[in-house]
C-alpha positions in Angstrom: 112.4 104.8 106.7 112.0 103.5 110.4 110.2 100.5 111.1 108.2 102.4 113.3 107.1 104.5 110.8 105.7 101.7 108.2 103.9 100.3 110.9 102.3 103.6 111.9 101.1 104.2 108.1 100.1 100.4 107.6 97.5 101.0 110.6 96.0 104.7 109.3 95.6 103.0 106.4 93.7 100.0 107.8 92.1 102.1 109.9 90.5 104.6 107.4 90.0 102.7 104.0 86.2 102.7 104.1 86.3 100.2 101.3 88.1 97.5 103.4 85.3 97.5 106.0 82.8 98.7 103.6 82.5 95.2 101.9 82.8 93.6 105.4 79.5 95.6 106.7 77.6 94.8 103.4 78.1 91.0 104.2 77.8 90.5 107.6 75.0 88.0 108.4 71.9 88.2 108.7 72.9 91.5 106.7 71.9 95.2 107.9 70.8 98.4 106.1 73.3 100.8 107.5 76.1 101.6 109.5 76.4 104.6 112.2 79.6 104.3 113.0 82.9 102.2 112.8 86.1 101.9 114.6 89.4 99.9 114.0 91.7 99.4 116.9 94.9 97.4 115.9 97.9 98.0 118.4 101.2 98.4 116.8 102.7 95.5 118.6 100.5 93.1 117.4 101.4 94.1 113.5 104.0 92.1 111.7 105.5 94.0 109.1 108.6 91.8 107.0 110.3 94.7 104.6 112.0 92.6 102.5 109.0 90.3 101.3 106.8 93.9 101.9 104.4 92.1 103.5 102.5 92.5 106.7 99.9 90.8 109.2 98.1 91.7 112.2 96.0 89.6 114.9 94.0 90.0 117.7 92.6 93.6 116.8 89.3 94.8 117.2 86.7 96.0 114.7 83.5 97.6 115.9 80.7 99.1 114.1 77.0 100.1 115.1 74.7 98.7 112.6 71.1 99.4 111.6 69.3 96.6 111.5 65.1 96.2 110.6 65.1 99.1 108.1 66.9 102.1 106.9 65.2 104.4 109.3 61.8 104.4 111.0 60.2 102.8 113.4 61.3 99.4 112.5 64.7 100.1 112.7 66.9 99.3 115.5 71.2 99.5 116.0 72.9 96.4 117.1 76.7 96.7 118.2 78.6 94.5 116.1 82.0 94.4 118.1 84.4 91.6 116.8 88.3 90.3 117.0 89.8 90.7 113.3 92.8 89.9 111.6 94.8 90.3 108.5 97.2 90.1 106.0 98.5 92.0 103.0 101.2 93.6 100.7 102.5 97.0 100.4 105.0 99.3 98.3 107.0 102.4 99.3 105.4 105.0 97.3 108.7 107.1 98.1 111.3 107.3 100.8 108.8 108.7 102.9 105.2 106.9 102.0 103.9 103.4 102.1 101.1 102.3 100.6 98.7 99.3 101.1 98.7 96.9 98.0 96.5 94.0 99.0 94.5 93.2 102.3 92.8 90.1 103.1 90.6 90.3 106.8 89.7 87.4 108.5 86.5 88.4 110.8 83.5 86.8 111.9 80.3 88.0 109.7 77.9 86.7 112.3 76.1 89.9 113.7 74.7 87.6 116.7 77.9 85.4 117.1 80.0 86.2 120.1 
């Protein structure tokens, strides 16, 4: 398996792993009542992969979401854009010759909604 394919698979998993980003969204400050949508942008060139150690890290990537604030719905709810730089690191394993699976990930992000 080539490095390019390993990076693509790790980025794809990071972009679509609901558990990772739901945890972050659930812990924003001052808190939110939901999210309309979210997106993770990780440039392949900013993802470093250490194959012998089965580790990866990335930085200066972007996480954005539209948070629902005030109340879960109705006249008292309003949307706030949440756009932050994100960094992270983790470990992976080879499930087989063609598949990589993230086993652990730590994300660093400013969880303050109003801090730009």
